[in-house]
N, C-alpha and C positions, 0 to 999 in steps of 0.2 A: 171257882177256877183251879183249874187242874194242880195237881202237883207238878215242879219243875221239872221237867224231861231235862236228863243227864245224855249225851254220850257217853257209850262207854269208854271206858282210860284208852285202853290198843287203840283202837278208831282215830282215840282225841290226837296220840300222839300220832299217826301216819297222817292224820289231816294236816298236819307241820311239817310234816319228813320231806326234805326235798329226793329223796331215795324214792321212798314210796313215789313218787310221781313219776319217776325215772322208772320205775320195776315198776306201773303200770295195773295191771293185774287184780294187784290185791285192794289199792283205795281205791278202784271202780269197783269193789265188791263192795267194800265199806258202804259207801254212798248208796249203792243197789238196797242194800240194808236200812239203811234209814230212811231211805225215801217211801221203806213199806210201815218200819217200823217208828223210827222215832224224823218224821220229817224234818219236826224243827224245835232243834234240843240245841241245851249248852252242853261247851266244850269246856274244861278245862288241860287245856294238855301243858306239861312242867318247862317253865319259862318263859313262857307266855299268858299274855292277861288273859280271861277269859272269854269264848265272844259265841252269842246264836252263830248255829247253821243251818240255813235255809237249803234242801236240795232240792225240793220240787219247783217245778218250771215255773207256777201260776203264783208261788209265793215270792220266788224272784221278779218278777212281775213288778206285783205288787209292791216289793221294797222301793223297787227300780222309779216306782210310778211319783213317790212319795218322797221328793228329796225334801221337803221342808221339814219332813217327819224323818227322815233316812238321812243324814248329810252327811256329805263327804268329809271330813275333817284331817283335810295338812296331809304328810306322809301315814298316819295311821289308817288313810284309804288301801293301803299294800298292807299283806297280811305281814308284820315285824314282830319279832321278839322283843322280851322286856326288856334284855340288853342291847338289842340294837336302837331303839327307840329312849332308850337315855343316853346312848351316844351321840343319839340327832340332836339332842338337848343339853348337850351340853359347851358350857361357856369356848367359843372357840371354833366347834363345830362346825363341815361344812354346811351351809346353808341347803335346805330340805331346794326337793325341783319344785319348779310352780308351773306345774300342767295341770292342765283342763280339767282332769280327773278328781284334784283335789281341789275344784275350788268347787261353790255355790253360788245361786241365784243372787244378788243381780251381776256377783264378777263372775260368775260361768260365762255368762250369755256375749258380755262386755267384750271379752275375751276370744269365745267360741267365734263371734263374728265376723274378723280380724281375716280370715280367711275360708270363710264359710262359705262364699260364692267358688273358690278355685272346690270344694270338693263336692258343691252339689250338682246333681245327675246334669245337670246343662254345662256347670266347667269342668264336667268328668268326660263330656261328649265330643271334645276338644284334642283331649290327649294321643285320642286309639293310635291314628298314623306312627305321633312317635313311641308310645307306649310297643309297637305291633315290631317298629323298627330292633328296636333293642332287644323284643322276643326272638327276634330271627334268630339276631347277633348269638345272644344265650342260646339258642338249640343248635346252633355248629357248631357253638362251642361245648356243649355237652355231648355233640355225634360226633365231634374230634377225638375223642375218648376209646372211641372204636368197637365200642362192642360190653363195654364190661368201665361199669362206672361208681365212686360213691357220689350218689345221687344229693345228698344236700349240698359239697363241697362245691363239685362238679355244675349247679344249674341253681338248686331250688334258693342258697346261700345268695348266688349273687347276684341275678336274674333278680328280684324284689329292690336290693339293693341301687340297683343302677336306675331303675324308673325314680327310686326318693333322689336321689344326689340331682337328675333331667328336674323334677319339682322344685328342687330346693335352689337350683341351681347352681349347684356344686360342681366345680370343673372333673371327670370325670379319671383325670390322674389322682383324685384323692379318693380315690375307691379304698384302696386298701387303709388307705391313715381313717377313714371314715367306717366301715366295717373292725380291725382293731377297737377303734371307739365304743360300737355299742355290744361286742361280744364280751370288752369289759364292762362297763357299765350293767350290763343284764345277766353276767352270769356270773354274781358271787358266790353263789349256792354249791356249783358243781365242781367239784375236785379234783376232777381231769384237768377243768380250767384252770383252775388256782396252780393246779403242779406244774402249769406250761409257762404261768404267770411268775414261778419263782416261790408261789407258796406251799405250805405244807400240807392246806384243809380248807375247804370251803369256811366262807362266813356264814356259822351258823345263823339261822332268824334275818339277814340281811338283803332284802329282797335290791337294790337297787345300790350300787356303789357308788354314794356321792362324793367321798376322793377322788373316782375321777374323773368328775366333772370339774374340779379345780387342775387336775393335771391338764384339760384341752381347755379349759375356761378361755384363754389366752386366744386359740383359734378361732371361737364362734364369737370375741366380743371385734377381732377384727376385721372378722365379717359383718358385722352390726355396722363398723364404721364406715367399714368401703360402704356398704351399700346404703348408707344415709349421705353418706358422698354421692355416690350416685346408683340412684336406684331406678330397678328391672321389674319384669312384669314377674318374675318367679316368688314362690312362697317367701321363701325367705325372706325379700324385701318386705313383702305384703308384711309379715311380724318387725321387722327392724321398723319399718314406717308406722306402721300401725300407732292409734292414738284413741284414746279413751278418759274420756272428760279433757280431751284437749291436749291433753298431755302423753309425749312418745313413751313407751315400755323401758322401763329401764333396762341396764343392758342382760342384768340376772334373767330377770322375766322373759325379756325378747329370746333370749339364751334355752331359756327352759324350755320356751315354745318349740324353738326349731331341731331344739332335744328331741324331744317325745315324734316329733312328725320324723325324723331322722330314725329311731328306734322304735317305736310301737310299728308304725309303716314297715318295717324291715325286717321286725322279729316274729310278729305274728302271719305274715305272709308269708314268708316263710318256713314257718313250722306247716301250715294248712296245707303250701302246696307239697313239703315235704311227705305229709303226713297223705296225702289222697294219694301220693305215687305210691307211699308203702302200700296203703291197699289196694291199690290196681295191682303190685306188684303179686299179692297173697290172692287175685282173683282174675287167671286172664281174661276170661268169659268174660270181664266188664273192659279189657283192653281192647276185644274185639268190636263190643258194643259199641263204645265210644267213634273209633275209628270208622266204623261202620255208618257214623252217625252223630259228626260233632254238632249238630243241636241239642244233645245230650251234655254238652262242656260247661252250660250254665248250671244246670243242676249236679254235678263231678264237683262243679265250684263250692255250693251252696254244702254238700254233702261233707268234703272238705274240707269243711269250715266246723260242721254240728262233732265230723268224725273228731278232726283233732284238735278241737277245744282249748288253742293254746296261751288263751285266757281264759285262764282255770276258776277264777275268784276275785273279786272285788268285795272292801268293807267298808258298812258304814257306821255311823255311830245316832244311837240315838236323841233327838231333840228332846224330849217328853216320854213319859209314860206313854204306854200302847198299848196292844195285844196282838200277837197274829195266831191263828189256832188256837187257840185256847189257853195261851203262853203268855206270864208277865211281863213286859220288856219296860225297866226300867231305862231315868232319861239316864244318860250315858254308854246303856250298854250297847259291846260292840257285839254286830253282825256279819256275818261270814257269807255272801251270796255265790253260792257255787254255779256257776255256768256249767263246768264241768257233768254237775250231777244233771241240772235242768235240759240239759241237752240228751241223757240217758233215760231221762223220765218216759215210762211207757205209756202215761194218761196224756201223750202228745205225739211221741213217737212208737210208729209199731216196729218191734223187732230193733229196737234201739243200739242194739249191741250188731248191728248187719250192717254193712256201707251200703247202702244201695243209689240207684239213681232213677227210681219208682215213687218217692215222697212226691206226693201231690202237691203240697205246700210246705216247702223246709221253714217252718219259722223258731227255725233256733237263735239259738242265745248268743251266739258266740262274736255280736259287735254290743255284747251288751242288748242293752233297753233302757226305757225312758230318757231325760232330758242328754245323760251323759253317754246315748249310743255315742259308737264309735265314727270320730267325724270323718277319718278316712276309710268307710268299710263302701263309698261307692270306688273309687280309687282301688282298692284291692282285687273286686270281685271283678273289674273290670282287666287288671294285669294278669291273674289269673285265669280269667278264660281265654283271653290273645297266648296264651303260654302253649297252655292246653290245646287250642286248636294247632298252633304252629307246631308243636312237640306231635300229634298225632297227625299230623300232615306226613311226617317224617314215618317216624317209629312205627314199626309190627309187631313186636310183641316185646313184652318184659315181664321180666321175674328174678326173686330173690336168689341174690351170688352168694347169702351171708347173712347174719341176724343184727337187725336192727339195733340201734343204742337208741336212749330217752335224756334228754336233758333232766338233768340233777337242779330238781326248783318247785316248791311251794306254790307260784302263783302264776309263773308263766313258764311254759311245759310243753317240747315238741319233738320229733325224731331229730335225733345227733346228730347219728352217721347211716346210712342207707345204701349198702353195698347192694347195684342191681347187675342181670346184665341186661341185655336188650339185639334187636334186630331191627334194622331201620331198612330205608331206600334213598 
């Protein structure tokens, strides 16, 4: 058995730093080094429990495919500091989100099946007409900016949210309310957002702000009661009225699942859409190719997800002693699956740091892998495809009009602002 491989201290600190993912290039260089020299090694950053870091695509797959060994462990499925984990466990602290990603079999599948049919390929097929209507409206709103735009605010942020509202059966007039909720819940590590909320700094090491769930609980509980009294065909209604072992979900569990659809479906798609547009704005030749051949849009979508990798990582906890790449993992050890690193793995992706529309099979990890792969991936790919089809029927050129910025977050990050100039017909 080989000696324990250890991630160099500066690299370990950057792996948990929201600012490092906002800066982007440095942490990608770190992950490239680890893939080549320390593909599976233990990190010991200050203020965090030690964890193994899986940087190779194949290892992320191996871990993902063995949920009986590499377990989801409640809130610890998301990278969080020791202080954040301790706060979650204090008496009287807000309960943790009861999301699919936090669950193991058989509970995971029992909850997943409640909406599985809606997000399966057959269920998604019937959504194209309604999503295209939303895309057309969103493209018109974007074009109305007249040739200069902050693309995230003017398109990438609002369009996926409108699709999610339609899926959840929430009224369009709640758009601003739900947007505020998703931003507050998902962005506790971003100092700019914290300042806008009246804070002085980001909540270091807090991945999701559970205090926000308490703040908005009344809205979601009232929605659940309304849907139980008057069911409909929306995803929210199927969750609210779904049963496990003949019992309705508790209000908290039902709210948790609705919240996950609202936030995960919004944030990751928004970041992927913005990331793809950022790459296109830097490569006018790709804009010309897509405009000339809209059949390239599905490749643009998959490359946008790989390139943006908004879901940076998830964590697993070993349920037994085991071995990976000659390293001994002990029961209880924490493991980071770096999707960002896997999506840049040179053994899988030719020229991984090039945004390419020519990958013959883009087998990215942007939607996770194994039993916990993203439930909404089919909807996400459909809505992105439709948006870019409608956009490039009208837009004739795109270029950067300033320097893009990225969100400060160590688990979920993407392009936060994207100033562009464009022409259209």
